MOPAC internal coordinates of N, CA, C and O (Angstrom, degrees):
PM7 1SCF
backbone

  N    0.0000 0     0.00 0     0.00 0    0    0    0
  C    1.4474 1     0.00 0     0.00 0    1    0    0
  C    1.5248 1   108.55 1     0.00 0    2    1    0
  O    1.2310 1   121.17 1   -23.22 1    3    2    1
  N    1.3466 1   115.36 1   156.78 1    3    2    1
  C    1.4539 1   117.19 1  -175.20 1    5    3    2
  C    1.5177 1   111.52 1  -166.48 1    6    5    3
  O    1.2310 1   122.11 1    -0.49 1    7    6    5
  N    1.3055 1   113.56 1   179.51 1    7    6    5
  C    1.4620 1   123.53 1   173.30 1    9    7    6
  C    1.5161 1   105.98 1  -117.07 1   10    9    7
  O    1.2310 1   120.41 1   -47.11 1   11   10    9
  N    1.3185 1   116.82 1   132.89 1   11   10    9
  C    1.4559 1   121.19 1  -175.68 1   13   11   10
  C    1.5293 1   109.07 1  -128.43 1   14   13   11
  O    1.2310 1   120.80 1   -45.07 1   15   14   13
  N    1.3292 1   116.07 1   134.93 1   15   14   13
  C    1.4675 1   121.84 1   173.94 1   17   15   14
  C    1.5222 1   107.08 1  -111.68 1   18   17   15
  O    1.2310 1   121.15 1   -55.48 1   19   18   17
  N    1.3279 1   115.41 1   124.52 1   19   18   17
  C    1.4673 1   122.67 1   176.38 1   21   19   18
  C    1.5237 1   108.13 1  -111.78 1   22   21   19
  O    1.2310 1   120.28 1   -32.33 1   23   22   21
  N    1.3379 1   117.08 1   147.67 1   23   22   21
  C    1.4668 1   120.71 1   173.98 1   25   23   22
  C    1.5223 1   109.35 1  -158.05 1   26   25   23
  O    1.2310 1   121.45 1   -17.80 1   27   26   25
  N    1.3322 1   114.82 1   162.20 1   27   26   25
  C    1.4586 1   121.73 1   176.73 1   29   27   26
  C    1.5206 1   109.03 1  -114.01 1   30   29   27
  O    1.2310 1   120.85 1   -41.88 1   31   30   29
  N    1.3266 1   115.97 1   138.12 1   31   30   29
  C    1.4609 1   122.63 1   173.37 1   33   31   30
  C    1.5159 1   106.21 1  -127.52 1   34   33   31
  O    1.2310 1   120.83 1   -68.72 1   35   34   33
  N    1.3268 1   116.01 1   111.28 1   35   34   33
  C    1.4647 1   122.24 1  -176.61 1   37   35   34
  C    1.5289 1   110.68 1    51.39 1   38   37   35
  O    1.2310 1   120.85 1  -137.29 1   39   38   37
  N    1.3307 1   115.98 1    42.71 1   39   38   37
  C    1.4598 1   122.14 1   177.29 1   41   39   38
  C    1.5118 1   115.35 1    80.97 1   42   41   39
  O    1.2310 1   119.85 1   176.80 1   43   42   41
  N    1.3305 1   117.88 1    -3.20 1   43   42   41
  C    1.4581 1   121.19 1  -179.08 1   45   43   42
  C    1.5326 1   109.94 1   -97.10 1   46   45   43
  O    1.2310 1   119.81 1   -54.95 1   47   46   45
  N    1.3396 1   117.97 1   125.05 1   47   46   45
  C    1.4693 1   120.00 1  -178.24 1   49   47   46
  C    1.5203 1   112.79 1   -76.57 1   50   49   47
  O    1.2310 1   121.44 1   -32.75 1   51   50   49
  N    1.3204 1   114.85 1   147.25 1   51   50   49
  C    1.4617 1   122.29 1   175.60 1   53   51   50
  C    1.5199 1   108.59 1  -139.12 1   54   53   51
  O    1.2310 1   121.05 1   -19.71 1   55   54   53
  N    1.3268 1   115.60 1   160.29 1   55   54   53
  C    1.4592 1   120.82 1  -179.04 1   57   55   54
  C    1.5240 1   109.85 1  -145.60 1   58   57   55
  O    1.2310 1   120.79 1   -34.08 1   59   58   57
  N    1.3285 1   116.10 1   145.92 1   59   58   57
  C    1.4600 1   123.00 1   173.33 1   61   59   58
  C    1.5225 1   106.74 1  -134.09 1   62   61   59
  O    1.2310 1   120.05 1   -51.17 1   63   62   61
  N    1.3274 1   117.50 1   128.83 1   63   62   61
  C    1.4577 1   122.50 1  -177.02 1   65   63   62
  C    1.5256 1   110.23 1  -104.80 1   66   65   63
  O    1.2310 1   120.96 1   -42.67 1   67   66   65
  N    1.3387 1   115.77 1   137.33 1   67   66   65
  C    1.4588 1   123.21 1   178.08 1   69   67   66
  C    1.5284 1   108.33 1  -124.17 1   70   69   67
  O    1.2310 1   120.66 1   -25.90 1   71   70   69
  N    1.3125 1   116.34 1   154.10 1   71   70   69
  C    1.4668 1   121.76 1   176.70 1   73   71   70
  C    1.5347 1   109.98 1   -78.52 1   74   73   71
  O    1.2310 1   120.83 1   -16.51 1   75   74   73
  N    1.3261 1   116.01 1   163.49 1   75   74   73
  C    1.4698 1   121.88 1  -178.66 1   77   75   74
  C    1.5215 1   113.31 1   -51.07 1   78   77   75
  O    1.2310 1   120.04 1   141.76 1   79   78   77
  N    1.3149 1   117.53 1   -38.24 1   79   78   77
  C    1.4692 1   121.08 1  -175.73 1   81   79   78
  C    1.5299 1   113.04 1   -86.18 1   82   81   79
  O    1.2310 1   119.86 1  -169.23 1   83   82   81
  N    1.3211 1   117.87 1    10.77 1   83   82   81
  C    1.4657 1   121.74 1  -177.72 1   85   83   82
  C    1.5335 1   112.67 1  -112.74 1   86   85   83
  O    1.2310 1   120.29 1  -147.84 1   87   86   85
  N    1.3316 1   117.05 1    32.16 1   87   86   85
  C    1.4639 1   119.98 1  -177.76 1   89   87   86
  C    1.5253 1   112.04 1   -58.64 1   90   89   87
  O    1.2310 1   119.81 1   133.80 1   91   90   89
  N    1.3278 1   117.97 1   -46.20 1   91   90   89
  C    1.4725 1   120.13 1  -179.63 1   93   91   90
  C    1.5226 1   111.21 1   -61.86 1   94   93   91
  O    1.2310 1   120.13 1   140.09 1   95   94   93
  N    1.3193 1   117.36 1   -39.91 1   95   94   93
  C    1.4678 1   120.61 1   177.79 1   97   95   94
  C    1.5244 1   110.56 1   -64.97 1   98   97   95
  O    1.2310 1   120.09 1   139.91 1   99   98   97
  N    1.3333 1   117.43 1   -40.09 1   99   98   97
  C    1.4707 1   121.08 1   179.37 1  101   99   98
  C    1.5217 1   110.99 1   -65.24 1  102  101   99
  O    1.2310 1   120.45 1   138.04 1  103  102  101
  N    1.3292 1   116.75 1   -41.96 1  103  102  101
  C    1.4654 1   120.06 1   178.87 1  105  103  102
  C    1.5250 1   111.33 1   -66.11 1  106  105  103
  O    1.2310 1   120.38 1   139.51 1  107  106  105
  N    1.3275 1   116.88 1   -40.49 1  107  106  105
  C    1.4672 1   120.82 1   177.69 1  109  107  106
  C    1.5302 1   110.13 1   -64.64 1  110  109  107
  O    1.2310 1   120.26 1   140.08 1  111  110  109
  N    1.3259 1   117.11 1   -39.92 1  111  110  109
  C    1.4589 1   121.76 1   178.48 1  113  111  110
  C    1.5305 1   109.78 1   -62.74 1  114  113  111
  O    1.2310 1   120.35 1   135.31 1  115  114  113
  N    1.3288 1   116.94 1   -44.69 1  115  114  113
  C    1.4686 1   121.52 1   178.30 1  117  115  114
  C    1.5222 1   111.04 1   -59.41 1  118  117  115
  O    1.2310 1   120.86 1   134.01 1  119  118  117
  N    1.3133 1   115.95 1   -45.99 1  119  118  117
  C    1.4675 1   120.29 1  -179.87 1  121  119  118
  C    1.5243 1   111.08 1   -63.42 1  122  121  119
  O    1.2310 1   120.24 1   139.90 1  123  122  121
  N    1.3295 1   117.15 1   -40.10 1  123  122  121
  C    1.4669 1   120.46 1   178.12 1  125  123  122
  C    1.5308 1   110.60 1   -63.18 1  126  125  123
  O    1.2310 1   120.04 1   139.00 1  127  126  125
  N    1.3265 1   117.53 1   -41.00 1  127  126  125
  C    1.4760 1   120.78 1   177.76 1  129  127  126
  C    1.5192 1   110.59 1   -62.20 1  130  129  127
  O    1.2310 1   120.51 1   139.19 1  131  130  129
  N    1.3453 1   116.63 1   -40.81 1  131  130  129
  C    1.4709 1   120.17 1   179.90 1  133  131  130
  C    1.5311 1   112.12 1   -64.41 1  134  133  131
  O    1.2310 1   120.35 1   150.14 1  135  134  133
  N    1.3244 1   116.93 1   -29.86 1  135  134  133
  C    1.4673 1   121.47 1  -176.07 1  137  135  134
  C    1.5291 1   113.89 1   -89.03 1  138  137  135
  O    1.2310 1   119.32 1   164.73 1  139  138  137
  N    1.3392 1   118.91 1   -15.27 1  139  138  137
  C    1.4666 1   120.84 1  -177.88 1  141  139  138
  C    1.5269 1   110.56 1   -64.87 1  142  141  139
  O    1.2310 1   121.19 1   -43.27 1  143  142  141
  N    1.3346 1   115.33 1   136.73 1  143  142  141
  C    1.4766 1   121.89 1  -177.86 1  145  143  142
  C    1.5185 1   110.05 1  -119.78 1  146  145  143
  O    1.2310 1   120.97 1   -25.67 1  147  146  145
  N    1.3284 1   115.75 1   154.33 1  147  146  145
  C    1.4646 1   119.85 1   174.33 1  149  147  146
  C    1.5225 1   109.34 1   -84.27 1  150  149  147
  O    1.2310 1   120.02 1     4.60 1  151  150  149
  N    1.3193 1   117.57 1  -175.40 1  151  150  149
  C    1.4714 1   122.08 1  -176.68 1  153  151  150
  C    1.5262 1   112.25 1   -61.74 1  154  153  151
  O    1.2310 1   120.13 1   155.21 1  155  154  153
  N    1.3372 1   117.37 1   -24.79 1  155  154  153
  C    1.4662 1   121.57 1  -179.70 1  157  155  154
  C    1.5210 1   112.73 1   -93.08 1  158  157  155
  O    1.2310 1   120.20 1  -175.87 1  159  158  157
  N    1.3249 1   117.22 1     4.13 1  159  158  157
  C    1.4554 1   120.70 1   178.56 1  161  159  158
  C    1.5197 1   114.99 1    85.02 1  162  161  159
  O    1.2310 1   120.14 1  -173.03 1  163  162  161
  N    1.3173 1   117.33 1     6.97 1  163  162  161
  C    1.4638 1   121.17 1   178.01 1  165  163  162
  C    1.5253 1   109.36 1   -88.34 1  166  165  163
  O    1.2310 1   120.13 1   -25.52 1  167  166  165
  N    1.3400 1   117.36 1   154.48 1  167  166  165
  C    1.4665 1   119.27 1   177.43 1  169  167  166
  C    1.5348 1   110.93 1   -55.50 1  170  169  167
  O    1.2310 1   120.54 1   -47.99 1  171  170  169
  N    1.3144 1   116.58 1   132.01 1  171  170  169
  C    1.4588 1   122.05 1  -178.46 1  173  171  170
  C    1.5186 1   111.81 1   -79.23 1  174  173  171
  O    1.2310 1   120.56 1   144.72 1  175  174  173
  N    1.3229 1   116.53 1   -35.28 1  175  174  173
  C    1.4582 1   121.17 1  -176.83 1  177  175  174
  C    1.5227 1   109.12 1  -119.34 1  178  177  175
  O    1.2310 1   121.08 1   -25.57 1  179  178  177
  N    1.3133 1   115.53 1   154.43 1  179  178  177
  C    1.4552 1   118.94 1   171.66 1  181  179  178
  C    1.5188 1   109.40 1  -137.37 1  182  181  179
  O    1.2310 1   120.91 1   -10.94 1  183  182  181
  N    1.2890 1   115.87 1   169.06 1  183  182  181
  C    1.4616 1   124.00 1  -179.45 1  185  183  182
  C    1.5310 1   110.64 1    53.87 1  186  185  183
  O    1.2310 1   120.57 1  -128.13 1  187  186  185
  N    1.3253 1   116.52 1    51.87 1  187  186  185
  C    1.4671 1   121.58 1   176.96 1  189  187  186
  C    1.5294 1   107.40 1   -81.42 1  190  189  187
  O    1.2310 1   120.67 1   -58.79 1  191  190  189
  N    1.3359 1   116.32 1   121.21 1  191  190  189
  C    1.4584 1   121.40 1  -175.01 1  193  191  190
  C    1.5288 1   109.58 1  -129.99 1  194  193  191
  O    1.2310 1   120.55 1   -46.74 1  195  194  193
  N    1.3153 1   116.54 1   133.26 1  195  194  193
  C    1.4558 1   122.10 1   173.92 1  197  195  194
  C    1.5208 1   107.85 1  -108.14 1  198  197  195
  O    1.2310 1   120.54 1   -53.26 1  199  198  197
  N    1.3247 1   116.58 1   126.74 1  199  198  197
  C    1.4495 1   122.06 1  -178.08 1  201  199  198
  C    1.5180 1   108.59 1  -129.05 1  202  201  199
  O    1.2310 1   120.22 1   -36.67 1  203  202  201
  N    1.3241 1   117.19 1   143.33 1  203  202  201
  C    1.4585 1   119.22 1  -179.98 1  205  203  202
  C    1.5198 1   111.58 1  -137.14 1  206  205  203
  O    1.2310 1   121.68 1   -30.44 1  207  206  205
  N    1.2956 1   114.39 1   149.56 1  207  206  205
  C    1.4568 1   123.22 1   171.00 1  209  207  206
  C    1.5201 1   104.68 1  -140.29 1  210  209  207
  O    1.2310 1   121.38 1   -96.70 1  211  210  209
  N    1.3199 1   114.96 1    83.30 1  211  210  209
  C    1.4507 1   121.60 1  -171.71 1  213  211  210
  C    1.5303 1   111.50 1   -77.36 1  214  213  211
  O    1.2310 1   120.79 1   -44.00 1  215  214  213
  N    1.3189 1   116.10 1   136.00 1  215  214  213
  C    1.4531 1   121.86 1  -177.34 1  217  215  214
  C    1.5156 1   114.53 1   -66.16 1  218  217  215
  O    1.2310 1   119.61 1   152.06 1  219  218  217
  N    1.3347 1   118.35 1   -27.94 1  219  218  217
  C    1.4593 1   121.11 1  -178.46 1  221  219  218
  C    1.5214 1   113.27 1   -91.29 1  222  221  219
  O    1.2310 1   119.77 1  -172.29 1  223  222  221
  N    1.3106 1   118.04 1     7.71 1  223  222  221
  C    1.4653 1   121.85 1   179.93 1  225  223  222
  C    1.5296 1   108.77 1   -63.77 1  226  225  223
  O    1.2310 1   120.24 1   -47.91 1  227  226  225
  N    1.3297 1   117.15 1   132.09 1  227  226  225
  C    1.4593 1   120.81 1  -177.41 1  229  227  226
  C    1.5291 1   112.91 1  -101.52 1  230  229  227
  O    1.2310 1   119.85 1   175.10 1  231  230  229
  N    1.3185 1   117.89 1    -4.90 1  231  230  229
  C    1.4615 1   120.34 1  -179.64 1  233  231  230
  C    1.5241 1   110.56 1   -91.73 1  234  233  231
  O    1.2310 1   121.25 1   -16.30 1  235  234  233
  N    1.3183 1   115.22 1   163.70 1  235  234  233
  C    1.4517 1   120.94 1   177.24 1  237  235  234
  C    1.5243 1   108.83 1   -76.59 1  238  237  235
  O    1.2310 1   119.55 1   -38.32 1  239  238  237
  N    1.3350 1   118.46 1   141.68 1  239  238  237
  C    1.4610 1   119.79 1   176.94 1  241  239  238
  C    1.5325 1   110.58 1   -70.62 1  242  241  239
  O    1.2310 1   120.92 1   -26.15 1  243  242  241
  N    1.3266 1   115.84 1   153.85 1  243  242  241
  C    1.4556 1   120.61 1   176.05 1  245  243  242
  C    1.5126 1   112.99 1    85.90 1  246  245  243
  O    1.2310 1   121.61 1    10.25 1  247  246  245
  N    1.3259 1   114.52 1  -169.75 1  247  246  245
  C    1.4536 1   122.58 1  -177.57 1  249  247  246
  C    1.5206 1   108.35 1  -102.09 1  250  249  247
  O    1.2310 1   120.61 1   -41.77 1  251  250  249
  N    1.2948 1   116.44 1   138.23 1  251  250  249
  C    1.4635 1   120.39 1  -178.15 1  253  251  250
  C    1.5196 1   111.46 1   -73.22 1  254  253  251
  O    1.2310 1   120.96 1   -41.13 1  255  254  253
  N    1.3326 1   115.77 1   138.87 1  255  254  253
  C    1.4659 1   121.59 1   173.43 1  257  255  254
  C    1.5216 1   111.13 1   -89.24 1  258  257  255
  O    1.2310 1   120.51 1   172.46 1  259  258  257
  N    1.3142 1   116.64 1    -7.54 1  259  258  257
  C    1.4628 1   121.50 1  -176.64 1  261  259  258
  C    1.5187 1   110.42 1   -95.57 1  262  261  259
  O    1.2310 1   120.59 1  -106.46 1  263  262  261
  N    1.3432 1   116.47 1    73.54 1  263  262  261
  C    1.4618 1   120.94 1   178.33 1  265  263  262
  C    1.5265 1   108.91 1   -87.71 1  266  265  263
  O    1.2310 1   120.14 1   -32.69 1  267  266  265
  N    1.3200 1   117.34 1   147.31 1  267  266  265
  C    1.4703 1   119.67 1   175.29 1  269  267  266
  C    1.5295 1   110.35 1   -59.61 1  270  269  267
  O    1.2310 1   120.31 1   -29.11 1  271  270  269
  N    1.3128 1   117.01 1   150.89 1  271  270  269
  C    1.4743 1   121.80 1  -177.64 1  273  271  270
  C    1.5225 1   112.11 1   -59.03 1  274  273  271
  O    1.2310 1   120.00 1   147.65 1  275  274  273
  N    1.3439 1   117.61 1   -32.35 1  275  274  273
  C    1.4656 1   120.76 1  -177.99 1  277  275  274
  C    1.5315 1   112.97 1   -92.47 1  278  277  275
  O    1.2310 1   119.71 1  -168.52 1  279  278  277
  N    1.3270 1   118.16 1    11.48 1  279  278  277
  C    1.4640 1   121.90 1  -179.49 1  281  279  278
  C    1.5150 1   110.34 1   -67.39 1  282  281  279
  O    1.2310 1   120.33 1   -51.19 1  283  282  281
  N    1.3246 1   116.98 1   128.81 1  283  282  281
  C    1.4622 1   121.88 1   179.04 1  285  283  282
  C    1.5171 1   108.22 1  -141.67 1  286  285  283
  O    1.2310 1   120.55 1   -70.95 1  287  286  285
  N    1.3270 1   116.55 1   109.05 1  287  286  285
  C    1.4509 1   120.60 1  -179.79 1  289  287  286
  C    1.5259 1   109.18 1   -91.28 1  290  289  287
  O    1.2310 1   120.53 1   -43.24 1  291  290  289
  N    1.3031 1   116.60 1   136.76 1  291  290  289
  C    1.4626 1   120.67 1  -178.48 1  293  291  290
  C    1.5198 1   109.86 1  -153.45 1  294  293  291
  O    1.2310 1   120.90 1   -28.37 1  295  294  293
  N    1.3251 1   115.89 1   151.63 1  295  294  293
  C    1.4594 1   120.79 1   173.96 1  297  295  294
  C    1.5260 1   111.40 1   -90.80 1  298  297  295
  O    1.2310 1   120.06 1  -176.50 1  299  298  297
  N    1.3213 1   117.49 1     3.50 1  299  298  297
  C    1.4592 1   121.27 1  -175.36 1  301  299  298
  C    1.5263 1   112.21 1   -56.40 1  302  301  299
  O    1.2310 1   119.83 1   145.85 1  303  302  301
  N    1.3151 1   117.93 1   -34.15 1  303  302  301
  C    1.4657 1   120.69 1  -179.02 1  305  303  302
  C    1.5231 1   112.53 1   -68.53 1  306  305  303
  O    1.2310 1   120.17 1   168.41 1  307  306  305
  N    1.3209 1   117.28 1   -11.59 1  307  306  305
  C    1.4731 1   121.02 1  -178.57 1  309  307  306
  C    1.5261 1   112.29 1   -89.03 1  310  309  307
  O    1.2310 1   119.69 1   174.68 1  311  310  309
  N    1.2993 1   118.20 1    -5.32 1  311  310  309
  C    1.4544 1   120.51 1   178.53 1  313  311  310
  C    1.5133 1   113.57 1    92.94 1  314  313  311
  O    1.2310 1   119.31 1  -169.53 1  315  314  313
  N    1.3148 1   118.91 1    10.47 1  315  314  313
  C    1.4567 1   121.69 1   176.24 1  317  315  314
  C    1.5123 1   112.85 1    84.03 1  318  317  315
  O    1.2310 1   120.90 1     7.81 1  319  318  317
  N    1.3397 1   115.88 1  -172.19 1  319  318  317
  C    1.4662 1   120.68 1  -176.84 1  321  319  318
  C    1.5296 1   111.56 1   -71.67 1  322  321  319
  O    1.2310 1   120.19 1   -15.90 1  323  322  321
  N    1.3358 1   117.24 1   164.10 1  323  322  321
  C    1.4717 1   119.47 1   178.02 1  325  323  322
  C    1.5188 1   111.24 1   -69.67 1  326  325  323
  O    1.2310 1   121.32 1   -14.70 1  327  326  325
  N    1.3067 1   115.07 1   165.30 1  327  326  325
  C    1.4622 1   120.98 1   175.61 1  329  327  326
  C    1.5272 1   109.61 1   -63.11 1  330  329  327
  O    1.2310 1   119.80 1   -19.15 1  331  330  329
  N    1.3393 1   117.98 1   160.85 1  331  330  329
  C    1.4736 1   119.82 1  -179.39 1  333  331  330
  C    1.5310 1   114.57 1   -53.97 1  334  333  331
  O    1.2310 1   120.01 1   150.11 1  335  334  333
  N    1.3267 1   117.58 1   -29.89 1  335  334  333
  C    1.4658 1   120.69 1  -179.57 1  337  335  334
  C    1.5205 1   111.40 1   -80.04 1  338  337  335
  O    1.2310 1   119.62 1   179.05 1  339  338  337
  N    1.3375 1   118.32 1    -0.95 1  339  338  337
  C    1.4471 1   121.68 1   179.93 1  341  339  338
  C    1.5113 1   114.40 1    87.20 1  342  341  339
  O    1.2310 1   120.00 1  -175.71 1  343  342  341
  N    1.3311 1   117.61 1     4.29 1  343  342  341
  C    1.4608 1   120.35 1   178.66 1  345  343  342
  C    1.5197 1   109.02 1   -91.79 1  346  345  343
  O    1.2310 1   119.92 1   -32.75 1  347  346  345
  N    1.3106 1   117.76 1   147.25 1  347  346  345
  C    1.4617 1   119.18 1  -179.05 1  349  347  346
  C    1.5132 1   111.73 1   -67.63 1  350  349  347
  O    1.2310 1   121.13 1   -27.68 1  351  350  349
  N    1.3143 1   115.44 1   152.32 1  351  350  349
  C    1.4671 1   120.44 1   176.25 1  353  351  350
  C    1.5237 1   108.70 1   -71.72 1  354  353  351
  O    1.2310 1   121.15 1   -29.68 1  355  354  353
  N    1.3057 1   115.41 1   150.32 1  355  354  353
  C    1.4429 1   121.19 1   175.70 1  357  355  354
  C    1.5163 1   107.90 1   -91.43 1  358  357  355
  O    1.2310 1   121.43 1   -58.01 1  359  358  357
  N    1.3261 1   114.87 1   121.99 1  359  358  357
  C    1.4680 1   119.08 1   177.91 1  361  359  358
  C    1.5025 1   108.43 1   -85.11 1  362  361  359
  O    1.2310 1   120.23 1   -47.93 1  363  362  361
  N    1.2983 1   117.16 1   132.07 1  363  362  361
  C    1.4402 1   115.99 1  -175.80 1  365  363  362
  C    1.4260 1   113.31 1  -147.00 1  366  365  363
  O    1.2310 1   120.10 1   180.00 1  367  366  365

């Protein structure tokens, strides 16, 4: 099991692997990749993703199929879709 950081540089994929006990180092590495700039000051990398599959995880992988009978998922608590201009609604 491990922690993996993936990123793209000019469309070319790259990967860096970290051990289970190196989560802070992996997160710092991801943040550093996000902050790197090219000579013109533009972001050098894009699509920086940190993924983990830790060996000491005690939960089952994936999403549970055993939902309570009264389970109801909804986006209603988020205030609905954005305004037509793409700006969020003001909750008041």
